[in-house]
N, C-alpha and C positions, 0 to 999 in steps of 0.2 A: 429462177432467182435463188439466191442462197436462203437457207432456213432462217427465220427470225428466232433468235435465242432468248431474247429478253426485251421487254419494254419497260423503261424506267421513267416514272412521272417526275417532273420538276414542278415544285410548288413555290410560288412567291409568298413570303411570309413577312409579317410586320416586326417580329421579334424573334431572331434566330434561336437564341438560347431557350426561350419559352417553348418554341416548337420542337427543338431537340428533346427537351424534357418530356414533352407530351408523347412524341413518337417512341422514345426509348422507355420512359418510365411508365407510360400508360398502354401503349400498343405493342410493346415487346420487340421493337427493333433494337439492333445492337451495333456496337463499334462505330459510333459516329465519328467521321473524320471531318475536320473543318479546315477551310482555307481562307486566306486573307488576313490582313492586319489592320484593324480588328476583323475577326471572322465575319464573312459575308456569304459563305456557301458551306453547306454540309451535305454529307452523303452517309446513309446508314442502310443496314440490310436486315432482312428476316428470311430465313430459309432460302438463301441465294437470290432473293428479290430485293432490289434497291429502291430507295426513295431519295430524291435530291431536294434540298431546300435552298432557296436563294433569298437573301434579305432584300426587301423592297428598297429600291434606290431610284431617284429621279421619277420618271413617269411610270415605272413598273410598280404596281400596287397589288395587294392581294385582291383577287377577283373570283371568289368562290361561287359555284353554282348552288351550294348548300342552302342558302336562305330560301331558295325556291323549290326545295325538296327534290333537287336533281343532284345525282351523285357527281362528285368530282373524281372519285376513285372507287373501283370495286375490287375487293381483295377476296379471292376464293380461298377458303380454308377447308380443311378436311372435316371439321365438325363445328358448325356455328353455335351449337349449345355449349361446347367447351370454350369457344371464343367468348361467348356471352358471359360465362362464369369468370373467365380471366379479366374481362373488362370490368365486371362488377367488383371483383376483388381489388382492382386497381382504382376503384372509385371513379370510373368514367361514366359520365351521364349518357344514358341511352336516348338518342333523339327519336328513334322509331324502331319498333320491333320488340321481340322477335316476330317476324311475319312469315307465314307460309304463303308462297306465291303460286299463281296459276301455272307457272312454268317449273313447278316442283323443286323449289329452292327454299331454304330457311335463311332469312336475312335479318341482320341487325345493323342499324345505322348509328354512327356517332359523328359529332362535329369536332374538328380540331380547333385550336385557339383562335384561328382567323375565320372560322366558319366553313371551312371546307368539309363537305359531307362525304364520309367514308362508309361504304357498305361492306360488311363482312358477310359472306354467304357460303352455304354448302348445299350440295345436292341432297335431296331427300330420297332419291331412288337408290 
């Protein structure tokens, strides 16, 4: 099989602009592109990794795992302590962490405006 080059999550959100503001202004993603009139889809990136947001329409509604302490997304960063400092500087509420895990990671969890649980983690080794 060919190599997988990128996996891009798509998140159904209740308010597209509010979510763009969070992912760009709080989590450091850049260059959001939007599509639709009015906009109903957005895509942004951080260090060559993309996230897609789709506005909830019809039966499609936000369904985060987050309220149950289960991640919706894990983002591996080079330094979770630096990420924590950036999150705190952006006034992001930390849902859990920083936590040192038994599998030798440092993890910090945040919730997006729809309750999606995003974990930032880095290797301790």
